[in-house]
C-alpha positions in Angstrom: 159.4 180.3 94.0 158.2 182.9 96.4 160.3 184.4 99.2 158.2 182.6 101.9 158.6 179.2 100.2 162.4 179.7 99.9 162.6 180.8 103.6 160.7 177.8 104.9 162.6 175.4 102.6 166.0 176.8 103.6 165.1 176.4 107.3 164.0 172.9 106.8 167.0 171.9 104.7 169.4 173.3 107.4 167.7 171.3 110.1 167.5 168.2 107.9 171.1 168.2 106.8 172.5 168.9 110.3 170.2 166.3 111.9 171.1 163.7 109.2 174.9 164.2 109.7 174.7 164.0 113.5 172.4 161.0 113.5 174.5 159.2 110.9 177.7 159.7 113.0 175.8 158.3 116.1 174.7 155.2 114.2 178.2 154.7 112.7 179.7 154.7 116.1 177.1 152.2 117.2 178.2 150.0 114.2 181.8 150.3 115.3 180.9 149.1 118.8 178.9 146.3 117.3 181.7 145.0 115.0 184.6 145.7 117.4 185.0 142.1 118.2 185.6 141.2 114.5 188.2 144.0 114.0 190.1 143.7 117.3 193.2 141.5 117.3 193.6 141.1 113.6 196.0 143.9 112.8 193.5 145.5 110.4 194.6 148.8 108.8 192.4 151.8 109.6 191.9 152.3 105.9 190.3 148.9 105.6 188.1 149.6 108.7 187.1 153.0 107.1 186.3 151.2 103.8 184.0 148.8 105.7 182.2 151.6 107.5 181.8 153.4 104.2 180.2 150.4 102.6 178.1 149.7 105.7 176.8 153.3 106.1 174.0 153.0 103.4 172.5 150.2 105.5 171.9 152.7 108.3 169.8 155.0 106.1 166.5 153.1 106.7 166.9 154.0 110.4 168.5 157.4 110.1 166.3 159.0 107.3 162.8 158.5 108.9 164.1 159.9 112.2 165.8 162.8 110.4 162.5 163.7 108.6 160.6 163.6 111.8 163.1 165.6 113.8 163.7 168.3 111.1 159.9 168.8 110.6 159.3 169.2 114.3 162.2 171.6 114.7 161.3 173.7 111.7 157.6 174.2 112.3 158.2 174.4 116.1 160.6 177.3 115.6 158.2 179.1 113.3 155.4 178.8 115.8 157.7 179.7 118.7 158.8 182.9 117.0 155.2 183.8 116.1 156.0 183.6 112.4 153.0 181.3 112.0 150.8 183.8 113.7 152.0 186.4 111.1 151.3 184.0 108.3 147.8 183.3 109.5 147.1 187.0 109.9 148.1 187.4 106.3 145.7 184.6 105.2 148.4 181.9 104.7 147.2 178.6 106.0 149.2 175.7 107.4 148.8 173.7 104.2 150.1 176.7 102.2 153.1 177.0 104.4 153.8 173.3 104.1 153.5 173.2 100.3 157.2 173.7 99.4 158.1 171.0 101.9 155.5 168.6 100.6 157.0 168.9 97.2 160.5 168.4 98.6 159.4 165.4 100.7 157.7 163.8 97.6 161.0 164.0 95.7 162.8 162.7 98.8 160.5 159.7 99.1 161.0 158.8 95.4 164.7 159.2 95.8 164.6 157.1 98.9 163.0 154.2 97.0 165.7 154.3 94.3 168.4 154.6 97.0 166.9 151.5 98.8 166.6 149.7 95.5 170.0 150.3 94.0 172.5 151.8 96.5 171.7 149.7 99.6 171.9 146.3 97.9 175.2 147.3 96.3 176.6 148.5 99.6 175.4 145.4 101.3 177.2 143.3 98.7 180.5 145.2 99.2 180.3 145.3 103.1 179.3 141.6 103.4 182.1 140.3 101.3 184.7 142.7 102.9 183.6 141.6 106.4 183.8 138.0 105.3 187.3 138.4 104.1 188.4 140.4 107.2 187.2 137.5 109.3 189.8 135.2 107.6 192.8 137.5 107.9 195.8 136.6 110.0 194.5 133.8 112.1 197.7 133.7 114.2 196.7 137.1 115.6 193.0 136.1 115.9 193.6 133.8 118.9 191.2 135.1 121.5 191.8 134.6 125.2 189.5 132.2 126.9 187.7 130.8 123.9 188.5 128.3 121.1 189.8 129.8 117.9 190.2 128.1 114.6 193.9 128.3 113.4 194.6 126.7 110.1 192.4 124.0 108.7 192.9 121.2 111.3 193.5 123.0 114.7 191.2 124.6 117.3 193.1 126.4 120.0 192.3 127.9 123.4 194.6 129.9 125.6 194.1 131.5 129.0 196.4 134.4 128.4 198.6 136.0 125.7 201.6 138.2 126.5 205.0 139.2 125.2 205.9 141.9 122.7 203.7 140.6 119.9 201.4 138.5 122.1 203.3 135.4 121.0 203.7 133.9 124.4 200.7 131.7 125.5 199.6 130.3 128.9 197.6 127.1 129.4 197.2 126.0 125.8 194.6 123.5 124.8 194.6 122.2 121.2 192.0 120.0 119.4 193.5 118.5 116.2 191.3 116.9 113.5 192.3 113.7 111.8 192.0 112.9 108.1 188.5 111.7 108.6 187.5 115.0 110.3 187.3 113.4 113.7 188.4 115.1 116.9 190.6 112.3 118.2 193.7 114.3 119.4 193.9 116.7 122.3 197.1 118.4 123.3 197.6 120.4 126.6 200.6 122.4 127.7 201.5 124.8 130.4 203.2 127.3 128.1 203.4 128.0 124.4 205.1 130.3 121.9 204.1 131.3 118.4 207.0 131.6 115.9 206.4 132.9 112.4 207.7 135.3 109.8 205.9 137.7 107.5 207.0 135.9 104.3 206.1 132.4 105.6 202.8 130.6 105.4 203.9 128.2 108.1 202.9 129.0 111.7 205.3 127.3 114.2 203.8 126.6 117.6 206.3 125.5 120.3 204.6 123.9 123.3 206.4 123.4 126.7 205.6 121.0 129.5 202.4 119.3 128.4 200.6 116.1 127.6 199.4 114.4 124.3 196.1 112.4 124.2 194.8 110.4 121.3 191.9 108.1 120.9 192.8 104.8 119.3 190.7 102.7 117.0 189.6 99.4 118.7 191.2 96.3 117.2 187.9 94.4 117.4 184.2 95.0 118.0 184.3 93.5 121.5 186.9 96.1 122.6 185.1 99.1 121.1 183.3 100.0 124.4 186.6 100.1 126.3 187.6 103.4 124.5 191.4 102.8 124.2 193.6 105.8 124.0 197.3 106.8 124.0 198.9 109.3 126.3 202.3 110.9 126.2 204.1 113.6 128.2 206.6 116.0 126.7 209.0 118.8 127.8 208.9 120.4 124.4 206.7 119.7 121.3 206.5 121.7 118.1 203.5 121.9 115.8 203.7 123.3 112.3 200.4 124.7 110.9 200.0 125.4 107.2 198.2 128.8 106.7 198.6 129.1 103.0 194.9 129.1 102.2 194.1 131.5 105.0 196.9 134.0 104.6 196.1 134.5 100.9 193.0 136.5 101.6 192.0 139.1 98.9 190.0 141.8 100.7 188.5 142.9 97.3 187.4 139.4 96.4 183.6 139.2 96.1 182.0 135.8 96.1 178.8 136.0 98.0 176.1 137.8 96.0 172.8 136.0 96.5 171.5 137.1 99.9 168.1 138.9 100.0 169.6 142.2 101.2 171.8 142.4 98.0 168.8 142.2 95.6 166.8 144.9 94.0 163.1 144.8 93.2 163.3 142.9 90.0 165.7 140.4 91.4 163.6 139.9 94.5 160.5 139.3 92.3 162.4 136.6 90.4 163.8 135.1 93.6 160.4 135.1 95.3 158.8 133.3 92.4 161.7 130.7 92.3 161.6 130.1 96.1 157.8 129.7 95.9 158.0 127.1 93.2 160.9 125.2 94.9 159.2 125.3 98.3 155.9 124.0 96.8 157.7 121.1 95.1 159.7 120.2 98.3 156.7 120.4 100.6 154.6 118.4 98.2 157.2 115.7 97.8 157.9 115.5 101.5 154.1 115.3 102.3 153.7 112.5 99.8 156.7 110.7 101.2 155.4 110.8 104.7 151.9 109.8 103.6 153.3 106.7 101.7 155.4 105.7 104.7 152.3 105.6 107.0 150.7 103.0 104.7 147.5 105.0 104.7 147.4 104.9 100.9 146.9 101.1 101.0 143.7 101.5 103.0 141.9 103.3 100.2 139.3 101.4 98.1 139.7 102.0 94.4 136.6 102.2 92.3 136.6 101.1 88.6 134.4 102.9 86.1 133.7 99.8 84.0 133.4 96.6 86.1 134.7 93.5 84.3 132.2 90.6 83.7 132.2 88.0 86.4 130.9 84.5 86.8 128.0 83.4 89.1 130.4 81.8 91.5 132.4 85.0 91.8 129.3 87.0 92.6 128.7 85.0 95.8 132.3 85.5 96.8 132.2 89.2 96.0 129.0 89.6 98.1 130.7 87.8 101.0 133.7 90.2 100.7 131.4 93.2 100.6 129.7 92.0 103.7 133.1 91.7 105.5 134.1 95.2 104.4 130.8 96.6 105.6 131.3 94.9 109.0 134.8 96.4 109.2 133.5 99.8 108.4 130.7 99.6 110.9 133.2 98.6 113.6 135.5 101.5 112.7 132.6 103.9 112.9 131.6 102.7 116.4 135.1 102.3 117.9 138.5 102.7 116.1 140.1 100.4 118.7 137.9 97.5 117.6 139.8 97.3 114.3 142.6 95.4 116.0 140.1 92.8 117.3 139.2 91.8 113.8 142.5 89.9 113.4 143.9 86.9 115.2 145.7 87.3 118.5 149.2 86.8 117.1 148.5 89.4 114.4 147.2 92.0 116.8 150.6 92.4 118.5 152.3 92.6 115.1 149.9 95.3 114.0 150.4 97.4 117.2 154.2 97.1 116.9 154.1 98.1 113.2 151.8 101.1 114.0 154.2 102.2 116.8 157.2 101.9 114.6 155.5 103.8 111.8 154.5 106.7 114.2 158.0 106.8 115.7 159.6 106.9 112.2 157.2 109.5 111.0 157.9 111.6 114.1 161.6 111.3 113.7 161.3 112.2 110.0 159.3 115.3 110.8 161.6 116.4 113.5 164.6 115.9 111.3 163.0 117.9 108.4 161.5 120.6 110.6 164.6 122.8 110.7 165.1 122.7 106.9 161.4 123.4 106.2 161.4 126.3 108.7 164.6 127.7 107.1 163.0 127.6 103.7 159.8 129.4 105.0 161.9 132.0 106.8 164.1 132.6 103.7 161.0 133.0 101.5 159.4 135.5 104.0 162.7 137.4 104.2 162.6 138.0 100.5 159.0 139.2 100.5 159.7 141.4 103.6 162.8 142.9 101.9 160.8 143.7 98.8 158.0 145.6 100.6 160.4 147.4 102.9 161.8 149.2 100.0 158.4 150.7 99.3 157.3 151.2 102.9 160.5 153.2 103.6 159.6 155.7 101.0 156.1 156.1 102.3 157.3 156.3 105.9 159.4 159.4 105.1 156.3 161.0 103.6 153.9 160.1 106.4 156.3 161.0 109.2 156.6 164.5 107.8 152.9 164.9 108.3 153.4 163.7 111.8 156.3 166.0 112.7 155.2 169.2 110.9 151.8 169.7 112.6 153.2 168.4 115.9 155.9 171.2 115.8 153.2 173.8 115.0 151.1 172.6 118.0 153.9 172.4 120.6 155.5 175.7 119.5 159.0 174.7 120.5 162.0 174.7 118.3 165.7 173.7 118.9 166.9 170.4 120.2 165.1 170.2 123.5 161.4 169.1 123.4 161.4 168.4 119.7 164.3 165.9 120.1 162.4 164.2 122.9 159.2 164.0 120.9 161.0 162.9 117.8 162.9 160.1 119.5 159.7 158.9 121.3 157.7 158.8 118.1 160.5 157.2 116.2 161.1 154.5 118.8 157.4 153.7 118.7 157.6 153.4 114.9 160.9 151.5 115.1 159.9 148.9 117.7 156.6 148.3 116.0 158.6 147.6 112.9 160.9 145.2 114.7 158.1 143.3 116.3 156.2 142.9 113.1 159.3 142.0 111.2 160.1 139.2 113.7 156.5 137.9 113.4 156.6 138.1 109.6 159.9 136.2 109.4 158.5 133.1 111.1 155.2 133.3 109.3 153.0 134.4 112.2 151.7 137.3 110.0 152.0 137.8 106.3 155.4 139.4 105.5 153.7 141.8 103.0 151.6 143.1 105.9 154.5 143.0 108.4 156.5 145.5 106.3 153.7 148.1 106.3 152.1 147.9 109.8 154.4 150.5 111.4 153.8 152.9 108.5 150.1 152.3 108.5 149.9 153.0 112.3 151.6 156.4 111.8 149.1 157.3 109.0 146.0 158.1 111.2 148.3 159.9 113.7 149.5 162.2 110.9 145.9 162.8 109.8 144.8 163.6 113.3 147.7 166.0 114.1 147.3 167.7 110.7 143.6 168.4 111.4 144.3 169.6 114.9 147.1 171.9 113.8 145.0 173.3 110.9 142.2 174.1 113.4 144.8 175.7 115.7 143.9 173.3 118.5 146.1 171.5 121.0 146.7 167.8 120.7 144.4 167.1 123.6 141.9 169.8 124.7 141.8 169.4 128.4 138.9 171.9 128.9 136.6 170.0 126.6 137.6 166.7 128.1 136.8 167.9 131.6 133.6 169.5 130.4 132.6 166.2 128.8 133.4 164.2 131.9 131.4 166.7 134.1 128.5 166.5 131.7 128.5 162.7 131.9 128.5 162.8 135.7 125.7 165.4 135.7 123.6 163.2 133.4 124.2 160.1 135.6 123.3 162.2 138.7 120.1 163.5 137.1 119.1 160.0 136.0 119.6 158.6 139.4 117.5 161.3 141.1 114.7 160.6 138.6 114.8 156.9 139.4 114.7 157.6 143.1 111.5 159.7 142.7 
């Protein structure tokens, strides 16, 4: 490797590593702010929080790495142009392509490594972080009671308090408790002015002492006639103690890993298999549902079946068959002229029955479609998520390569290094790339656009920009040549003025 190549590569690596570390810390702090509600109030050790952030950090790489490549390339080539080092290179016969050659090789290896990182590391990190986050959410429900909202405590209680106070936040004000019965019905409501949580570290029983409250319970009616009266029982108390069994919730293993089938946890081969399975399952479910709805409408009974070999008939049957054929032709002619005239074919008492049957069929079909709509939409969205996740692994690698060809020539054109203008340009371009990716991802998830295309649109849009900037930087031209633009506009006005004068003559 020549001295010039080592010099440019070392400058780029310095900017790349420093930018990556700074941006990663910024995104990690953003993640802390995003998950603060899940960690607060659960007495979670800092070591567990740090472990979660360590597992969650690889999920930030798809956002941090493209911005890092863009920023580092603008800073590196901007500094070289600002210090007239590019001018010295060009005077020595070294072109922009030649100066970019060591970085092109590095970015190529980086893009390949990014793909393997997205294919192997990110799914494993998502697997770890998702299960750890899920287990944290179940820890210490006695301390997870949030003021002003209902919190699930134990298996059968949902509690809301206005305020917590005391040394360990064990004193409660204005307590409302909904208790589920054996059938899973919310028939019992308990309200009290004050409450106190009493528990010990070695006990799985949470003792809740309520003071000065009321007890309400819906009762089952003794007969069908009294069901609309909604009978209930009410009792007042000065002190009432509830015991909550927390055995299943306190025995939470933070290292337990149960969930392993979300699309973010799969690599390319697993995604291919999952996509094929989901496609076959969706095809079968949609087909069965369509046939079920079609049969419910009764439309299948209206079809006339044709036989390839007609059976021999008698002469008396021929006349009857011709008469039936004439009736069918008359019905068809009425249908072709006016669909409403079909009802008039039948007797009056049958017309009302047919209309009622048709209305009931339409209502039932509509109800069936509305009831199934959410499930079918969920299946389509899950299928699109898998395809989108598959193509995003490839598009991320190409995005790093293409954004380098956006940042490097742009830095050579603006001739500014450091963290001033390059940072502004890099953030502006990255936000454009990022928001386009978010919009296309949302459209791809609901099927508005093909998910395979939605994963590539943001990268494809940056491709012509990179080609344009590279050509402008190679020709040593600005991004926009204001002089040529003004001259072109002046020439257009001169042409229009000359043409107008000729028409007046």
